[in-house]
Structure formats: C-alpha cells, structure tokens
C-alpha positions as CSV (number, residue, x, y, z in Angstrom):
1,X,-52.5,15.4,-15.1
2,X,-52.3,17.7,-12.3
3,X,-53.8,21.3,-12.8
4,X,-52.5,24.0,-14.1
5,X,-49.4,25.9,-11.9
6,X,-49.5,22.9,-9.6
7,X,-45.6,22.3,-10.5
8,X,-43.3,24.2,-12.7
9,X,-43.6,23.4,-16.7
10,X,-41.7,24.0,-19.7
11,X,-44.3,24.1,-22.2
12,X,-43.6,23.8,-26.4
13,X,-45.8,24.0,-29.5
14,X,-44.6,22.8,-32.9
15,X,-45.9,21.5,-36.1
16,X,-44.2,18.0,-37.1
17,X,-44.5,18.0,-41.5
18,X,-45.5,14.7,-41.0
19,X,-48.3,12.8,-39.9
20,X,-49.0,11.3,-36.5
21,X,-48.0,8.1,-36.4
22,X,-45.0,8.5,-38.6
23,X,-44.7,11.7,-35.5
24,X,-45.7,9.6,-32.9
25,X,-42.9,6.6,-34.4
26,X,-40.1,8.8,-34.7
27,X,-39.5,9.6,-30.7
28,X,-39.7,5.8,-30.3
29,X,-35.9,4.8,-32.4
30,X,-32.7,5.0,-31.5
31,X,-30.9,5.8,-35.1
32,X,-34.3,9.2,-34.8
33,X,-33.8,10.2,-31.7
34,X,-29.7,10.2,-32.4
35,X,-30.9,13.4,-34.1
36,X,-32.8,15.2,-32.6
37,X,-33.5,14.4,-28.8
38,X,-29.9,16.6,-27.6
39,X,-30.8,20.3,-28.7
40,X,-28.2,22.3,-30.1
41,X,-25.2,23.1,-29.8
42,X,-24.6,19.6,-28.6
43,X,-24.8,15.8,-29.8
44,X,-26.5,13.2,-28.2
45,X,-24.0,9.9,-27.7
46,X,-25.9,7.9,-26.6
47,X,-29.1,6.4,-27.0
48,X,-31.2,3.1,-25.8
49,X,-35.0,2.5,-25.4
50,X,-37.1,0.2,-24.7
51,X,-40.0,0.7,-25.8
52,X,-43.0,0.2,-24.0
53,X,-44.5,1.1,-20.5
54,X,-42.4,0.5,-17.5
55,X,-39.6,-0.2,-20.3
56,X,-35.9,2.1,-20.2
57,X,-34.6,4.9,-22.0
58,X,-31.4,6.7,-21.4
59,X,-29.7,9.8,-23.6
60,X,-25.8,11.1,-22.6
61,X,-26.5,14.1,-24.5
62,X,-22.5,15.2,-24.9
63,X,-22.1,19.7,-24.8
64,X,-18.5,21.3,-25.6
65,X,-17.9,22.1,-22.5
66,X,-20.2,18.5,-20.1
67,X,-22.4,15.6,-20.8
68,X,-25.8,15.1,-19.1
69,X,-27.1,11.6,-19.2
70,X,-30.1,10.7,-19.0
71,X,-32.7,8.3,-17.6
72,X,-35.9,7.4,-17.7
73,X,-38.7,4.8,-17.7
74,X,-41.5,4.9,-20.1
75,X,-45.5,5.5,-18.7
76,X,-48.1,5.7,-21.4
77,X,-47.2,4.8,-24.6
78,X,-51.3,4.9,-26.3
79,X,-49.9,5.2,-30.1
80,X,-50.4,7.8,-32.1
81,X,-51.6,10.4,-29.6
82,X,-49.9,10.0,-26.0
83,X,-46.4,8.9,-25.4
84,X,-44.8,9.8,-21.1
85,X,-42.2,9.6,-19.5
86,X,-39.7,9.8,-16.3
87,X,-36.6,12.0,-16.9
88,X,-33.8,11.8,-14.6
89,X,-31.0,13.7,-15.3
90,X,-27.5,14.1,-14.1
91,X,-28.0,17.7,-13.6
92,X,-29.9,18.0,-12.1
93,X,-28.9,15.2,-9.1
94,X,-31.6,12.7,-10.6
95,X,-34.3,14.7,-9.3
96,X,-37.7,12.7,-11.5
97,X,-39.2,15.1,-13.2
98,X,-42.2,14.0,-16.4
99,X,-42.5,14.8,-19.8
100,X,-45.1,13.9,-21.9
101,X,-46.0,14.1,-25.1
102,X,-48.7,15.1,-27.2
103,X,-49.6,14.3,-31.2
104,X,-52.7,16.0,-32.9
105,X,-53.6,15.7,-36.4
106,X,-52.9,18.3,-38.7
107,X,-54.5,18.0,-41.9
108,X,-53.5,14.6,-43.3
109,X,-49.6,15.2,-43.6
110,X,-48.4,17.8,-40.3
111,X,-48.7,16.7,-36.8
112,X,-49.3,19.1,-34.3
113,X,-46.7,18.2,-31.7
114,X,-46.9,19.1,-27.7
115,X,-44.2,18.8,-25.8
116,X,-44.8,18.9,-21.6
117,X,-42.1,18.2,-19.4
118,X,-44.0,18.9,-15.4
119,X,-42.3,18.4,-11.8
120,X,-38.8,20.1,-12.2
121,X,-36.9,22.8,-10.1
122,X,-38.4,26.1,-11.1
123,X,-35.5,27.0,-11.7
124,X,-34.5,25.1,-14.6
125,X,-37.5,26.1,-16.7
126,X,-36.7,28.4,-18.9
127,X,-33.5,25.9,-19.3
128,X,-35.6,23.2,-20.2
129,X,-38.6,25.5,-22.4
130,X,-35.4,26.7,-24.8
131,X,-34.1,22.3,-24.5
132,X,-37.5,21.6,-26.0
133,X,-37.4,24.4,-28.7
134,X,-34.8,22.8,-30.4
135,X,-35.0,19.4,-30.0
136,X,-38.5,20.4,-31.7
137,X,-36.3,22.1,-33.9
138,X,-34.3,19.1,-34.8
139,X,-37.0,16.5,-34.9
140,X,-38.9,19.1,-37.7
141,X,-35.3,18.9,-38.9
142,X,-35.4,15.5,-39.2
143,X,-38.5,14.2,-40.8
144,X,-38.2,16.6,-43.2
145,X,-34.9,15.6,-44.7
146,X,-35.8,12.1,-44.4
147,X,-38.7,12.5,-46.1
148,X,-36.8,14.4,-48.2
149,X,-34.8,11.3,-49.2
150,X,-37.0,8.7,-49.8
C-alpha cells in the first residue's frame, strides 16, 4: 500500500450486520451489487462482474441527470479479508484509480468494512467519499433486508 497522503484518498469505514464471508461475497454477486453499488439517488442499471484476478467489472450508474459508466479489473481477491479493483469512470475522463475494500470480523455476526479509493483527482475526493458512504449505507440495508427475509 502507498504511504498515507501519497495520493488523494477517499476512505469510509462501516459496520455491516453480517459475518465476514457474507459481507465479502456481496461485492462479487451482480444481483447483490445492483442493490448498493450506485450512490443514492441513483440506481445501477447494469452490473457485470468476472470475480477473479484479472477479471473485468462494469457498472452503469443512472442518475436523474446523467449516466456514469465504471469499468475496472480485479487486482486482488483475498477472501474474505481483501478485495481490490481498478476504477475507470466516464465522468473523470477514464482516469484509472484503485478501490480497496478490507473486511474484519466484529464479533460473530458483524463485519468492519473499510473502503479506500486512491489515485483519483484531489477535487473528487469529497464526492467519492460521499458516494462510498452512500454505498456503505446501502450495502448495510441490503444485507439486513436479505437476512430478514431468510
């Protein structure tokens, strides 16, 4: 990992109401991702993933005034502790950045999820931090809803 402050970084921590394996796996299932990968008030209109190192991912995030396409490639899949992928976004001129998601168990049925997005333009850090905070809230709600249904 790069030294702290070496590049502009958006970082979000969130406790999820699920065991670590379930929290990790939610990020690799396209049906699950559809429910949380796009920050509110948008929605994911397309999600495709090939969850293996070197595999591609693609999200289309639809907002009232625009659509944003995100593409990337998985760099690391260390189940259940770490997930890394590149992030190229149509609204940043396809500049490549990196998203790292770390998972740590908290008791038996909760997981600390830490999302770190590095290598983005400094002026986008606050926007991405807000977006990842929304994603974290939505994955929590999605997991809680799925668990309540079972």
